[in-house]
Every structure is written in structure tokens, then in C-alpha cells.
C-alpha beads as a LAMMPS data file, in Angstrom:
LAMMPS data file: protein, C-alpha beads

398 atoms
397 bonds

1 atom types
1 bond types

-500.0 500.0 xlo xhi
-500.0 500.0 ylo yhi
-500.0 500.0 zlo zhi

Masses

1 110.0

Atoms # bond

1 1 1 472.147 -404.515 401.876
2 1 1 469.432 -406.567 400.180
3 1 1 469.957 -406.977 396.407
4 1 1 466.533 -405.435 395.854
5 1 1 467.371 -402.357 397.887
6 1 1 465.559 -401.106 400.966
7 1 1 462.424 -399.100 401.635
8 1 1 464.342 -396.682 403.856
9 1 1 466.978 -395.775 401.269
10 1 1 466.891 -392.683 399.076
11 1 1 466.914 -392.750 395.278
12 1 1 470.560 -391.675 394.987
13 1 1 471.650 -394.568 397.202
14 1 1 469.500 -397.091 395.353
15 1 1 470.905 -395.891 392.024
16 1 1 474.423 -396.719 393.190
17 1 1 473.892 -399.763 395.391
18 1 1 470.658 -401.662 394.667
19 1 1 470.684 -404.955 392.819
20 1 1 474.303 -405.993 393.226
21 1 1 475.323 -409.380 394.626
22 1 1 479.092 -409.714 394.792
23 1 1 480.687 -412.923 393.602
24 1 1 483.333 -414.825 395.552
25 1 1 485.869 -412.430 394.003
26 1 1 484.405 -409.549 396.073
27 1 1 484.513 -407.048 393.195
28 1 1 483.552 -403.419 393.828
29 1 1 482.084 -402.762 390.357
30 1 1 479.462 -405.052 388.858
31 1 1 481.006 -407.677 386.538
32 1 1 479.860 -408.361 382.972
33 1 1 478.920 -412.012 382.493
34 1 1 479.638 -412.487 378.799
35 1 1 478.502 -416.073 378.524
36 1 1 475.730 -417.629 376.493
37 1 1 474.990 -420.448 378.937
38 1 1 475.667 -421.726 382.455
39 1 1 476.760 -425.137 383.678
40 1 1 475.049 -427.446 386.157
41 1 1 476.538 -429.689 388.814
42 1 1 474.362 -432.590 387.705
43 1 1 471.601 -433.618 385.328
44 1 1 469.169 -433.420 388.229
45 1 1 470.155 -429.809 388.927
46 1 1 469.707 -428.944 385.241
47 1 1 466.232 -430.467 385.240
48 1 1 465.290 -428.614 388.428
49 1 1 466.387 -425.251 387.012
50 1 1 464.580 -425.775 383.704
51 1 1 461.373 -426.750 385.529
52 1 1 461.562 -423.760 387.861
53 1 1 461.896 -425.854 391.001
54 1 1 465.364 -424.406 391.583
55 1 1 466.380 -420.797 391.008
56 1 1 469.540 -420.156 389.051
57 1 1 471.053 -419.282 385.710
58 1 1 470.234 -421.352 382.632
59 1 1 470.804 -419.437 379.407
60 1 1 471.551 -415.748 378.848
61 1 1 468.493 -415.256 376.665
62 1 1 466.484 -415.014 379.891
63 1 1 468.853 -415.468 382.862
64 1 1 472.061 -413.480 383.118
65 1 1 473.557 -412.044 386.329
66 1 1 474.484 -408.674 384.840
67 1 1 471.034 -408.192 383.333
68 1 1 469.453 -409.346 386.595
69 1 1 471.433 -406.740 388.540
70 1 1 470.133 -404.018 386.227
71 1 1 466.557 -405.321 386.588
72 1 1 466.778 -405.337 390.376
73 1 1 468.231 -401.838 390.508
74 1 1 465.613 -400.326 388.200
75 1 1 462.841 -402.102 390.127
76 1 1 464.196 -400.626 393.354
77 1 1 464.265 -397.131 391.858
78 1 1 460.646 -397.459 390.671
79 1 1 459.489 -399.068 393.937
80 1 1 458.431 -402.232 392.102
81 1 1 458.398 -405.950 392.821
82 1 1 459.804 -407.002 389.456
83 1 1 461.505 -405.788 386.294
84 1 1 462.205 -407.502 382.979
85 1 1 464.821 -406.005 380.646
86 1 1 464.524 -406.047 376.854
87 1 1 466.661 -405.332 373.809
88 1 1 464.915 -401.986 373.152
89 1 1 462.166 -399.756 374.455
90 1 1 459.819 -400.840 371.668
91 1 1 460.522 -404.498 372.503
92 1 1 459.440 -403.740 376.061
93 1 1 456.266 -401.966 374.918
94 1 1 455.420 -404.806 372.525
95 1 1 455.882 -407.304 375.355
96 1 1 453.335 -405.477 377.516
97 1 1 450.671 -405.789 374.825
98 1 1 451.407 -409.323 373.658
99 1 1 452.033 -410.860 377.070
100 1 1 448.959 -409.405 378.757
101 1 1 446.324 -409.118 376.004
102 1 1 444.392 -411.652 373.936
103 1 1 442.445 -411.642 370.683
104 1 1 439.290 -409.585 371.169
105 1 1 440.796 -407.285 373.806
106 1 1 440.674 -403.520 373.523
107 1 1 443.137 -400.779 374.515
108 1 1 442.576 -397.087 375.125
109 1 1 445.753 -395.076 374.524
110 1 1 446.673 -391.425 374.548
111 1 1 446.869 -389.822 371.105
112 1 1 450.172 -388.268 372.113
113 1 1 452.254 -391.426 372.491
114 1 1 455.466 -392.113 370.571
115 1 1 455.049 -392.599 366.814
116 1 1 456.258 -396.219 366.829
117 1 1 453.788 -397.019 369.600
118 1 1 450.998 -395.559 367.472
119 1 1 452.145 -397.707 364.542
120 1 1 452.249 -400.802 366.741
121 1 1 448.714 -400.213 367.977
122 1 1 447.342 -399.178 364.579
123 1 1 449.043 -401.624 362.219
124 1 1 450.373 -404.636 364.132
125 1 1 448.025 -405.374 367.028
126 1 1 444.872 -405.332 364.832
127 1 1 446.280 -408.303 362.895
128 1 1 446.090 -410.196 366.190
129 1 1 442.552 -409.032 366.917
130 1 1 443.581 -406.370 369.460
131 1 1 442.051 -402.965 368.778
132 1 1 443.074 -399.542 370.091
133 1 1 441.185 -396.282 370.407
134 1 1 443.224 -393.102 370.824
135 1 1 442.006 -390.221 372.982
136 1 1 443.547 -386.870 374.013
137 1 1 445.829 -387.380 376.996
138 1 1 444.214 -384.773 379.226
139 1 1 440.554 -385.297 378.202
140 1 1 439.535 -387.606 381.024
141 1 1 435.910 -387.756 379.945
142 1 1 437.102 -389.035 376.557
143 1 1 439.015 -391.823 378.342
144 1 1 435.830 -392.798 380.169
145 1 1 433.762 -392.766 376.967
146 1 1 436.277 -394.886 375.064
147 1 1 436.286 -397.709 377.625
148 1 1 434.046 -400.611 376.659
149 1 1 433.334 -404.158 377.860
150 1 1 436.410 -405.501 376.047
151 1 1 438.839 -402.835 377.310
152 1 1 441.677 -404.352 379.322
153 1 1 444.376 -401.668 379.291
154 1 1 444.881 -397.906 379.383
155 1 1 448.201 -396.716 377.975
156 1 1 449.837 -393.301 378.341
157 1 1 453.101 -391.372 378.207
158 1 1 453.628 -388.508 380.597
159 1 1 455.098 -386.083 379.797
160 1 1 454.124 -386.783 376.208
161 1 1 456.464 -386.946 373.233
162 1 1 457.085 -384.314 371.919
163 1 1 454.692 -381.687 373.335
164 1 1 455.373 -382.466 377.031
165 1 1 451.691 -382.680 377.920
166 1 1 451.275 -384.046 381.433
167 1 1 448.623 -386.643 382.193
168 1 1 447.191 -387.108 385.668
169 1 1 448.411 -390.586 386.628
170 1 1 446.331 -390.844 389.804
171 1 1 443.145 -389.859 387.980
172 1 1 443.725 -392.266 385.087
173 1 1 444.593 -395.043 387.538
174 1 1 441.241 -394.537 389.255
175 1 1 439.452 -394.612 385.901
176 1 1 441.307 -397.765 384.850
177 1 1 440.681 -399.642 388.069
178 1 1 437.015 -398.665 388.188
179 1 1 436.630 -400.522 384.880
180 1 1 438.836 -403.480 385.858
181 1 1 441.634 -402.328 383.531
182 1 1 445.328 -401.824 384.099
183 1 1 447.173 -398.549 383.581
184 1 1 450.532 -398.622 381.796
185 1 1 452.757 -395.528 381.910
186 1 1 455.715 -394.831 379.651
187 1 1 458.117 -393.034 382.027
188 1 1 460.807 -392.332 379.432
189 1 1 460.864 -388.516 379.673
190 1 1 461.097 -388.396 383.479
191 1 1 462.807 -391.628 384.542
192 1 1 462.355 -392.736 388.168
193 1 1 464.563 -389.832 389.216
194 1 1 461.684 -387.431 388.529
195 1 1 458.532 -389.572 388.592
196 1 1 457.392 -392.891 390.099
197 1 1 454.098 -393.833 388.424
198 1 1 453.550 -396.965 390.532
199 1 1 453.352 -394.837 393.667
200 1 1 450.602 -392.828 391.948
201 1 1 448.486 -395.895 391.164
202 1 1 449.835 -397.119 387.812
203 1 1 450.147 -400.880 387.365
204 1 1 453.094 -401.091 384.960
205 1 1 455.889 -398.763 383.868
206 1 1 457.815 -399.060 380.602
207 1 1 461.200 -397.531 379.840
208 1 1 463.440 -396.947 376.898
209 1 1 466.724 -397.398 378.756
210 1 1 468.357 -395.984 375.631
211 1 1 467.403 -392.514 376.811
212 1 1 468.063 -391.011 380.246
213 1 1 468.902 -394.300 381.946
214 1 1 471.953 -394.639 379.713
215 1 1 472.382 -390.893 379.467
216 1 1 475.256 -390.858 377.002
217 1 1 473.785 -392.362 373.824
218 1 1 475.780 -395.595 373.929
219 1 1 473.352 -398.509 373.999
220 1 1 469.793 -399.530 373.117
221 1 1 467.559 -401.239 375.663
222 1 1 464.189 -401.248 377.403
223 1 1 462.434 -402.505 380.501
224 1 1 459.019 -403.246 382.002
225 1 1 458.551 -402.674 385.735
226 1 1 455.657 -403.723 387.953
227 1 1 454.250 -406.503 390.108
228 1 1 455.514 -410.050 390.576
229 1 1 452.630 -411.700 388.705
230 1 1 452.248 -409.624 385.558
231 1 1 455.911 -408.684 385.149
232 1 1 457.754 -411.366 387.090
233 1 1 455.747 -414.221 385.576
234 1 1 453.775 -413.310 382.434
235 1 1 456.159 -410.804 380.855
236 1 1 459.188 -412.822 381.911
237 1 1 457.619 -415.906 380.267
238 1 1 457.106 -413.868 377.088
239 1 1 460.773 -412.842 377.088
240 1 1 461.924 -416.409 377.722
241 1 1 460.020 -417.621 374.668
242 1 1 460.473 -414.736 372.233
243 1 1 464.061 -413.766 373.058
244 1 1 464.119 -409.954 372.767
245 1 1 466.860 -410.002 375.372
246 1 1 469.100 -407.249 376.682
247 1 1 472.797 -408.013 376.254
248 1 1 474.990 -408.247 379.377
249 1 1 477.226 -405.447 378.105
250 1 1 474.271 -403.114 377.569
251 1 1 472.927 -403.986 381.017
252 1 1 476.297 -403.069 382.526
253 1 1 476.282 -399.719 380.691
254 1 1 472.775 -399.009 381.984
255 1 1 473.883 -399.893 385.522
256 1 1 476.579 -397.255 385.246
257 1 1 473.937 -394.838 383.959
258 1 1 471.684 -395.461 386.952
259 1 1 474.538 -394.529 389.291
260 1 1 474.470 -390.917 388.064
261 1 1 470.811 -390.673 387.004
262 1 1 469.682 -388.373 389.814
263 1 1 472.578 -385.970 389.363
264 1 1 472.167 -385.833 385.604
265 1 1 468.414 -385.304 385.704
266 1 1 468.791 -382.303 387.997
267 1 1 471.258 -380.753 385.545
268 1 1 469.016 -381.537 382.546
269 1 1 466.105 -379.849 384.339
270 1 1 468.110 -376.724 385.188
271 1 1 469.352 -376.282 381.608
272 1 1 465.937 -376.994 380.078
273 1 1 464.202 -374.497 382.361
274 1 1 466.650 -371.748 381.414
275 1 1 466.340 -372.469 377.691
276 1 1 462.533 -372.666 377.799
277 1 1 462.319 -369.308 379.562
278 1 1 464.721 -367.776 377.040
279 1 1 462.844 -369.209 374.049
280 1 1 459.611 -367.601 375.259
281 1 1 461.174 -364.200 374.643
282 1 1 462.351 -364.869 371.074
283 1 1 460.211 -363.280 368.304
284 1 1 460.424 -366.182 365.784
285 1 1 459.119 -368.609 368.442
286 1 1 455.360 -368.996 368.327
287 1 1 454.946 -371.245 371.389
288 1 1 457.145 -373.103 373.884
289 1 1 456.097 -376.415 375.435
290 1 1 457.796 -377.155 378.758
291 1 1 456.087 -378.210 382.021
292 1 1 458.336 -375.929 384.059
293 1 1 456.782 -372.828 382.511
294 1 1 453.807 -371.306 384.310
295 1 1 452.211 -370.914 380.879
296 1 1 452.142 -374.696 380.451
297 1 1 448.529 -375.905 380.898
298 1 1 449.557 -378.714 383.270
299 1 1 452.258 -376.814 385.172
300 1 1 450.546 -377.293 388.544
301 1 1 450.011 -381.023 387.906
302 1 1 453.645 -381.479 386.867
303 1 1 454.782 -379.710 390.023
304 1 1 452.639 -382.051 392.111
305 1 1 453.344 -385.282 390.220
306 1 1 457.027 -384.925 389.314
307 1 1 460.221 -384.119 391.222
308 1 1 461.400 -381.953 388.322
309 1 1 460.221 -380.789 384.924
310 1 1 462.610 -382.791 382.737
311 1 1 465.068 -382.072 379.966
312 1 1 462.722 -382.017 376.960
313 1 1 461.606 -378.743 375.385
314 1 1 459.461 -378.421 372.277
315 1 1 458.756 -375.166 370.477
316 1 1 456.866 -374.076 367.418
317 1 1 458.124 -371.578 364.864
318 1 1 456.241 -369.303 362.530
319 1 1 456.904 -370.394 358.974
320 1 1 456.175 -374.143 359.202
321 1 1 458.599 -376.764 357.953
322 1 1 460.824 -374.320 356.109
323 1 1 461.479 -372.341 359.292
324 1 1 461.986 -375.500 361.358
325 1 1 464.470 -376.998 358.920
326 1 1 466.329 -373.683 358.538
327 1 1 466.745 -373.451 362.306
328 1 1 467.904 -377.059 362.617
329 1 1 470.382 -376.774 359.745
330 1 1 471.815 -373.527 361.148
331 1 1 472.825 -374.982 364.509
332 1 1 476.540 -375.459 365.024
333 1 1 476.717 -377.062 368.491
334 1 1 473.439 -378.961 368.807
335 1 1 473.296 -382.421 367.189
336 1 1 470.608 -383.283 364.625
337 1 1 469.350 -386.689 365.751
338 1 1 466.066 -388.259 366.808
339 1 1 467.427 -389.743 370.032
340 1 1 466.899 -388.036 373.404
341 1 1 468.199 -388.140 376.951
342 1 1 471.860 -387.770 375.982
343 1 1 474.529 -385.640 377.647
344 1 1 474.734 -383.916 374.253
345 1 1 471.897 -381.572 373.287
346 1 1 469.901 -382.873 370.312
347 1 1 467.217 -381.480 368.039
348 1 1 464.765 -383.078 365.621
349 1 1 461.726 -382.275 363.482
350 1 1 459.026 -384.659 364.794
351 1 1 456.657 -384.351 361.823
352 1 1 459.253 -385.851 359.456
353 1 1 461.200 -388.120 361.858
354 1 1 459.815 -389.635 365.068
355 1 1 456.195 -389.200 363.927
356 1 1 456.783 -389.245 360.186
357 1 1 455.351 -392.740 359.617
358 1 1 451.959 -392.106 361.177
359 1 1 449.119 -390.584 359.189
360 1 1 448.609 -386.810 358.853
361 1 1 445.380 -387.246 360.814
362 1 1 447.233 -388.956 363.665
363 1 1 449.871 -386.219 363.687
364 1 1 447.140 -383.596 363.844
365 1 1 445.483 -385.414 366.740
366 1 1 448.814 -385.427 368.570
367 1 1 449.296 -381.696 367.928
368 1 1 452.418 -382.203 365.816
369 1 1 452.596 -379.422 363.288
370 1 1 455.192 -378.673 360.624
371 1 1 456.742 -375.770 362.530
372 1 1 457.383 -377.853 365.659
373 1 1 460.891 -378.836 366.751
374 1 1 461.908 -380.989 369.728
375 1 1 464.971 -380.191 371.788
376 1 1 466.561 -382.705 374.152
377 1 1 468.571 -380.408 376.393
378 1 1 471.920 -381.863 377.377
379 1 1 474.613 -381.125 379.926
380 1 1 476.661 -378.515 378.082
381 1 1 477.005 -375.002 379.521
382 1 1 473.580 -373.446 379.111
383 1 1 475.020 -370.150 377.850
384 1 1 476.733 -371.959 374.980
385 1 1 473.457 -373.659 374.072
386 1 1 471.536 -370.380 374.147
387 1 1 474.231 -368.805 371.999
388 1 1 473.899 -371.528 369.378
389 1 1 470.099 -371.340 369.361
390 1 1 470.304 -367.551 369.202
391 1 1 472.483 -367.450 366.094
392 1 1 470.221 -370.029 364.400
393 1 1 467.102 -368.007 365.190
394 1 1 468.772 -364.935 363.728
395 1 1 468.886 -366.766 360.362
396 1 1 465.074 -366.830 360.372
397 1 1 464.945 -363.044 360.467
398 1 1 467.020 -362.575 357.323

Bonds

1 1 1 2
2 1 2 3
3 1 3 4
4 1 4 5
5 1 5 6
6 1 6 7
7 1 7 8
8 1 8 9
9 1 9 10
10 1 10 11
11 1 11 12
12 1 12 13
13 1 13 14
14 1 14 15
15 1 15 16
16 1 16 17
17 1 17 18
18 1 18 19
19 1 19 20
20 1 20 21
21 1 21 22
22 1 22 23
23 1 23 24
24 1 24 25
25 1 25 26
26 1 26 27
27 1 27 28
28 1 28 29
29 1 29 30
30 1 30 31
31 1 31 32
32 1 32 33
33 1 33 34
34 1 34 35
35 1 35 36
36 1 36 37
37 1 37 38
38 1 38 39
39 1 39 40
40 1 40 41
41 1 41 42
42 1 42 43
43 1 43 44
44 1 44 45
45 1 45 46
46 1 46 47
47 1 47 48
48 1 48 49
49 1 49 50
50 1 50 51
51 1 51 52
52 1 52 53
53 1 53 54
54 1 54 55
55 1 55 56
56 1 56 57
57 1 57 58
58 1 58 59
59 1 59 60
60 1 60 61
61 1 61 62
62 1 62 63
63 1 63 64
64 1 64 65
65 1 65 66
66 1 66 67
67 1 67 68
68 1 68 69
69 1 69 70
70 1 70 71
71 1 71 72
72 1 72 73
73 1 73 74
74 1 74 75
75 1 75 76
76 1 76 77
77 1 77 78
78 1 78 79
79 1 79 80
80 1 80 81
81 1 81 82
82 1 82 83
83 1 83 84
84 1 84 85
85 1 85 86
86 1 86 87
87 1 87 88
88 1 88 89
89 1 89 90
90 1 90 91
91 1 91 92
92 1 92 93
93 1 93 94
94 1 94 95
95 1 95 96
96 1 96 97
97 1 97 98
98 1 98 99
99 1 99 100
100 1 100 101
101 1 101 102
102 1 102 103
103 1 103 104
104 1 104 105
105 1 105 106
106 1 106 107
107 1 107 108
108 1 108 109
109 1 109 110
110 1 110 111
111 1 111 112
112 1 112 113
113 1 113 114
114 1 114 115
115 1 115 116
116 1 116 117
117 1 117 118
118 1 118 119
119 1 119 120
120 1 120 121
121 1 121 122
122 1 122 123
123 1 123 124
124 1 124 125
125 1 125 126
126 1 126 127
127 1 127 128
128 1 128 129
129 1 129 130
130 1 130 131
131 1 131 132
132 1 132 133
133 1 133 134
134 1 134 135
135 1 135 136
136 1 136 137
137 1 137 138
138 1 138 139
139 1 139 140
140 1 140 141
141 1 141 142
142 1 142 143
143 1 143 144
144 1 144 145
145 1 145 146
146 1 146 147
147 1 147 148
148 1 148 149
149 1 149 150
150 1 150 151
151 1 151 152
152 1 152 153
153 1 153 154
154 1 154 155
155 1 155 156
156 1 156 157
157 1 157 158
158 1 158 159
159 1 159 160
160 1 160 161
161 1 161 162
162 1 162 163
163 1 163 164
164 1 164 165
165 1 165 166
166 1 166 167
167 1 167 168
168 1 168 169
169 1 169 170
170 1 170 171
171 1 171 172
172 1 172 173
173 1 173 174
174 1 174 175
175 1 175 176
176 1 176 177
177 1 177 178
178 1 178 179
179 1 179 180
180 1 180 181
181 1 181 182
182 1 182 183
183 1 183 184
184 1 184 185
185 1 185 186
186 1 186 187
187 1 187 188
188 1 188 189
189 1 189 190
190 1 190 191
191 1 191 192
192 1 192 193
193 1 193 194
194 1 194 195
195 1 195 196
196 1 196 197
197 1 197 198
198 1 198 199
199 1 199 200
200 1 200 201
201 1 201 202
202 1 202 203
203 1 203 204
204 1 204 205
205 1 205 206
206 1 206 207
207 1 207 208
208 1 208 209
209 1 209 210
210 1 210 211
211 1 211 212
212 1 212 213
213 1 213 214
214 1 214 215
215 1 215 216
216 1 216 217
217 1 217 218
218 1 218 219
219 1 219 220
220 1 220 221
221 1 221 222
222 1 222 223
223 1 223 224
224 1 224 225
225 1 225 226
226 1 226 227
227 1 227 228
228 1 228 229
229 1 229 230
230 1 230 231
231 1 231 232
232 1 232 233
233 1 233 234
234 1 234 235
235 1 235 236
236 1 236 237
237 1 237 238
238 1 238 239
239 1 239 240
240 1 240 241
241 1 241 242
242 1 242 243
243 1 243 244
244 1 244 245
245 1 245 246
246 1 246 247
247 1 247 248
248 1 248 249
249 1 249 250
250 1 250 251
251 1 251 252
252 1 252 253
253 1 253 254
254 1 254 255
255 1 255 256
256 1 256 257
257 1 257 258
258 1 258 259
259 1 259 260
260 1 260 261
261 1 261 262
262 1 262 263
263 1 263 264
264 1 264 265
265 1 265 266
266 1 266 267
267 1 267 268
268 1 268 269
269 1 269 270
270 1 270 271
271 1 271 272
272 1 272 273
273 1 273 274
274 1 274 275
275 1 275 276
276 1 276 277
277 1 277 278
278 1 278 279
279 1 279 280
280 1 280 281
281 1 281 282
282 1 282 283
283 1 283 284
284 1 284 285
285 1 285 286
286 1 286 287
287 1 287 288
288 1 288 289
289 1 289 290
290 1 290 291
291 1 291 292
292 1 292 293
293 1 293 294
294 1 294 295
295 1 295 296
296 1 296 297
297 1 297 298
298 1 298 299
299 1 299 300
300 1 300 301
301 1 301 302
302 1 302 303
303 1 303 304
304 1 304 305
305 1 305 306
306 1 306 307
307 1 307 308
308 1 308 309
309 1 309 310
310 1 310 311
311 1 311 312
312 1 312 313
313 1 313 314
314 1 314 315
315 1 315 316
316 1 316 317
317 1 317 318
318 1 318 319
319 1 319 320
320 1 320 321
321 1 321 322
322 1 322 323
323 1 323 324
324 1 324 325
325 1 325 326
326 1 326 327
327 1 327 328
328 1 328 329
329 1 329 330
330 1 330 331
331 1 331 332
332 1 332 333
333 1 333 334
334 1 334 335
335 1 335 336
336 1 336 337
337 1 337 338
338 1 338 339
339 1 339 340
340 1 340 341
341 1 341 342
342 1 342 343
343 1 343 344
344 1 344 345
345 1 345 346
346 1 346 347
347 1 347 348
348 1 348 349
349 1 349 350
350 1 350 351
351 1 351 352
352 1 352 353
353 1 353 354
354 1 354 355
355 1 355 356
356 1 356 357
357 1 357 358
358 1 358 359
359 1 359 360
360 1 360 361
361 1 361 362
362 1 362 363
363 1 363 364
364 1 364 365
365 1 365 366
366 1 366 367
367 1 367 368
368 1 368 369
369 1 369 370
370 1 370 371
371 1 371 372
372 1 372 373
373 1 373 374
374 1 374 375
375 1 375 376
376 1 376 377
377 1 377 378
378 1 378 379
379 1 379 380
380 1 380 381
381 1 381 382
382 1 382 383
383 1 383 384
384 1 384 385
385 1 385 386
386 1 386 387
387 1 387 388
388 1 388 389
389 1 389 390
390 1 390 391
391 1 391 392
392 1 392 393
393 1 393 394
394 1 394 395
395 1 395 396
396 1 396 397
397 1 397 398
């Protein structure tokens, strides 16, 4: 099997097999290369590797076999030519902007992106002369209006964090390409198990490997996936210089995560669907946000664009922050943490955690109100999860 996988292989097979090149030891599991540097047979070979004339390992900041195996496997799962791994999801997102944009360039991004991404675009990129306009994810006319002569990139998350709004990737890709822009999609909520944005016309995909790719809350990492020029050359060159590298151990953990990704995502989807349907019937719950519900405004699009509806459920309570915090503090099984994509179910209050550092106006634009809570549905028995949520909701009635 080719290290990059094969076009005729299914996702489950690629998740287990793609990317691996066995050493002379003929190991079954991928080894962890815990070394900072690599030796050369001669000074001439060293010079050839540093110049790029000869492929091979140089220094683990930018060439490591374990990290490379992870990159190849994730690229195969996304149907991409290249992947570059990073130390975190935000490092990967930052690399996309700084490696591909210049002073004077303009970005159009969805209002509903992750809070740290909003901060990056609002507070860091402007210092470098890169401006961003935010528009509602599903208002495609607003995307068109926001594009100007300096616009080089459209940036979106779908489903969005935390309200699970679903953006039409094919439609935004057409808009981007009609204006000579690239479309970047954050695929964190779905992973390649449920959604392949490149096949729908996107140019680049970013991941927080910390989430579903790991799947058990063990390591932090990120990745950018796309074509050989933008990712394989420009973004790789950025990594080589700036050094936001993924560690070999973390890459090995993520490789193990990819082996079970498809299985886990199906289970996350099944549990989340059951909980979302149950939440709809609970009196203290004002609204439930989950693409698998027919009441979700983009349910039909999610059904067409995704292989499943994901493991993220958001819901809004009557009573604002007080009700949200009472519910969260009353849970006995569910973990209070701002991570997501874990085998363990987790809950957080977005307005004061993940989106707490953006302005009230930006939170309002993203639809994040004080009564909103975000639930990352894990792999526990769904009846136990419903029981825990049920007893916590009962506290709101007293």
C-alpha cells in the first residue's frame, strides 16, 4: 500500500493503514521517533538535504517520521495532496493567515467562528496590516458584499462553534473562486469521518487534532490540509521557520486516534441525536441547536453535506446565566471543561469561557447569549447521560 493511501480505499481502511512506512525492523505499530535531529552519511548529503535537493530527515522541528506518518494519514482521509501538522489548532489557523497573506490583504470570515480565531483576526492580524470583516455564516449575499479588491481569503467553520450552524461549502467555494479568493474551512466539529470540505470545493482545511482526532483528551495539536503548493510548500516553509511543531509523541497519539475515528464519530452522532431529541421535550429548555433535528434551519444541507450530524449539541435555557450556571454546577456525571471531542461528555458556558474574551457585540453577532450552554456528547451510555441532565434540569424548577 502506498504511504499516502489509495483512491479506492474506504475511510475506515485509510484511518488504520494510510501513511505508514515500516522501518527495517518491520514493526506492526507505528514507532515514535523521539530524536531532535538526524545524522547524515556525509557532508555532501547534509548539504543536499538542507538545500532540498535530497529528501530526508534533518531536524524534528520540521522533519520527523512519526509526525510525517500522521500528516500523510490525515491527508489521505481528507483526500488532500499535503498536510502540515502543528503544535495546536490555533497554531495551524495562524499559519494559514501568516503564510498565505500579506500586508494590505483582506479576509472575510464567518461571525460564528471560534472565539480565539475572532481575537486573532480582530487584534493580531490588524497589527500586520491584514483586515477582517465578519459576516453571518449563512447570509451568502453578505459574503458577496463584503468581498473587495483586496480580499484574498474566505474563512468559515461548519458546523459553527457553538450553535452548530451549517454553512454551504460548495456555495461559498463558488463565491470565493469567482473573486479569485481561497476558501478555508475549519472541519473541527465533523472531522474527515463526517465531512470532506476539499471534495466540496474548499481549498484548505484546518483541524484542531486536540478534539475528535485524538478523541480522548490526551494531547494538543493541529493541522492544515490542502494542495501541494499552498500547504506542501508555503505553509511547510512557515512551519520550518517559526517552529510551532507537533511533537512525535503527540503525533503518535493522534495516529492511534485516527484508527478509531470513524467508529467513534458514529457513536458520538447516535448519542447526540438522542440527547438533542430528548432536550427538545424539556420545559426549561428554550431552544436546541443540533443539525440532526428537523427543526434545525440547515438540517437538509447538513444531511446533504455531511455523513453524520456530529457530537455537539447546544441549547438555551430560560433564565440566562443564572440558569446556565445552575444546570452546569448540578451535573454529577458530565465534566465541566471547555474542551470538546472527548470520549467523556463535557459541558461549558460559551459566553464566559470559549467566547468570553471577545466583545459583547461580537458575541451578539455570533448568537451567543447568556442562557446558552454547549454540550460535547461523549461515548457513555446515553441513558446515563440523559439521567444526569434530567436531574440537573429538575434543579431549575425548584
